[in-house]
C-alpha positions in Angstrom: 105.0 132.5 122.3 101.3 131.7 122.5 100.4 134.1 119.8 103.1 132.7 117.5 101.9 129.2 118.1 98.3 130.1 117.5 99.4 131.9 114.2 101.3 128.8 113.1 98.4 126.6 113.9 96.0 128.8 111.9 98.4 128.7 108.9 98.6 124.9 109.1 94.8 124.6 109.3 94.4 127.0 106.4 96.9 125.1 104.3 95.3 121.8 105.1 91.9 123.1 104.2 93.1 124.7 101.0 94.9 121.5 99.9 91.8 119.4 100.8 89.5 121.7 98.9 91.9 121.6 95.9 92.0 117.8 96.0 88.2 117.7 96.1 87.9 120.3 93.3 90.4 118.3 91.1 88.5 115.1 91.8 85.2 116.7 90.8 86.8 118.2 87.6 88.3 114.8 86.7 84.9 113.1 87.1 83.1 115.8 85.1 85.8 115.6 82.4 85.5 111.8 82.1 81.7 111.9 81.9 81.8 114.7 79.3 84.4 113.0 77.2 82.5 109.7 77.3 79.3 111.4 76.3 81.0 113.4 73.5 82.7 110.2 72.2 79.4 108.4 72.1 77.8 111.4 70.3 80.8 111.6 67.9 80.3 107.9 67.0 76.7 108.6 66.2 77.0 112.1 64.6 80.6 111.8 63.4 82.9 114.6 62.2 81.4 117.9 63.5 81.5 116.7 67.1 85.2 116.0 67.0 85.7 119.8 66.9 83.4 120.1 70.0 85.5 117.5 71.8 88.7 119.5 71.1 87.1 122.7 72.4 85.9 120.9 75.5 89.3 119.4 76.2 91.0 122.7 75.8 88.4 124.3 78.1 89.0 121.6 80.7 92.8 122.0 80.5 92.3 125.8 81.1 90.0 125.2 84.1 92.5 122.7 85.6 95.4 125.1 85.1 93.4 128.0 86.7 92.4 125.8 89.7 96.1 124.8 90.2 97.2 128.4 90.0 94.6 129.5 92.5 95.6 126.8 94.9 99.3 127.7 94.6 98.5 131.4 95.2 96.3 130.6 98.2 99.1 128.3 99.7 101.7 131.0 99.1 99.4 133.6 100.6 98.8 131.4 103.6 102.6 130.8 104.1 103.3 134.5 103.7 100.6 135.3 106.3 102.7 133.3 108.7 105.5 135.8 108.4 
């Protein structure tokens, strides 16, 4: 029983840490995205058309990064839960 309890505790700790790390990562990504978008919008107002393409590229890149982060988090959580079994 002690081993099982310890195993469950470890899994819970791992899941909590992973979720906390994911939340921190998402928060950082959001802050970076906001800053980058604001900077690009200011540049776009000054420089105009060409930068709009850059904004689109950055937005697409950010979406890809966020999706990758979410997938990694899900995989880690599933792995942690599988480890319990």
